[in-house]
N, C-alpha and C positions, 0 to 999 in steps of 0.2 A: 177436556179429556186428559187424564193424567198420563204422563209418559211412562211406559212400561219397558220391560226388557226388549232390546232390539230397536227401540225408538229413541230419537234424540230431537229435541225441540229445534236445534239449529239446523239439522238436516231437513226437517219439515219446513222451516222458514226458507231455506234455500230452494227446495223443491217448489214452494209456492212462488218464489221470486222468478224461477225459471219459467213456470207456467204463465206468469203475467208478462214476462219480458223476453220470450224465446226468440223473437225476431231481431233483437238487438245484439251487438257484439258482446258476448259473454265469455269471460275468462275465469279461471280459478281465482285470480286476484280480485276481480269484480265481485264474484260470489262470496269470497271469504270476507271482504269488507262489509257485506250485508249483515254478517253475524259476528263481526269482530274477532275473526280467527286468522291465523296465517294460512296461506294457500295449502301448505303441506298438511297442516292439522285438519283442515276442511276435507282434503282428499282422503285422509285416514279415516275420519268419522264417516264419510260417505261410504267408503268401502265396507266398513264394519256394520253400519246401520241400514244402508240402502242396498247393499250388495252390488253396487255399481260405482262408477266414477262420476264426478260432476259432468265431464265431457260427454259421457254416454247418456246421462240423463237429459242433457241439452239436445243431443242428437235424436233421442227417442221422442221428445216433445216436438221437435221440428218435423220429423218424419210422420208423426201422427197427424199433425196439422196439415202437412203437405198432402197426405192421402185424403184428408177431409176436403181440402180445396179442389183436388182433382176430381173427387166424386161429385161435388156440389156446385162447381163454377165452370166457366168456359175460359178461364185464364190460360194464357200460354204457359208452357212449362217454365220458361225463364221468369215469368211473372210470379209463378208459385214459388220458385226458388227464392226470389227477392223478398217475397212476403214472409217467408219463414226464416229469413236472415242469412241465406247462403248466396253469396255474390257470384261464385264461379259455377256456371251452368253444368260444366262437365263433372265437377265434383258432386253437384246435387244429383245428377242422373246416376252416377256410380253409387253414391251413398243410398239413394232411394232404392235402387235395385238390390243392393246388399241387404237392406233392412226389410223390404217387402217381397223380394223374390222376383220382381218385375220392374222394368224401367217405368218412369212416370207415364209415358205415352201408352205403353202396353197395358199398364194398370188402368188408365182411364178407358181405353177401348174395351177392356174386359168388363168394366163396370157397365158400359153401355150395352154389352152383349148379355147382361143379366147373370153375372157370376157372383152371387152373394157370398160365396165361400172364400173370397180373396183374403180375408183376414183370419181365416180358420186354418188349421194345420193340413187340410187336404191339399194335394198337389193341383196345380193349375194345368188344365188340358187345353192346348192351343186350339183355336177354331178349326184349323185345317185338319187336325186329328179327329175332332168331333164330326166334321162334315164328311170325312172319309168313312166313318162308321155309320152314317145316317142310312145309306141304302140297306145295309145289313139289318139294322134295327127295324126298318120299315118292312122288310121281307119276312121277318120273324113274327109279325103281328097276326 
């Protein structure tokens, strides 16, 4: 596929590298070496062509994989954090909540309660609020 406006081969290569190595310690320096650029040049290209930073791209990949692991495994939260390359559990919980709108445990619990809209823009309604509305819904039938 030819590279058109807004696309850069090196940015694509770095995104592919991130996707293949997201669990490893990745820095701008490591990523820049993959495409023979300086870290500052890579950062600039990323901002221009991907609309984000290398660090944000790494975090997005890690958070997407963490959400998948929470949905599809019974791993402990700290095991999920380690598998996506985040060693500090408290940072993982904070970053996951910032990215997904719920902490990892609440995210997993919501998945088990059948909330398919977690990844959609609709707001999450806690179980307690839904349960409080249940008698009114049943009475209106």
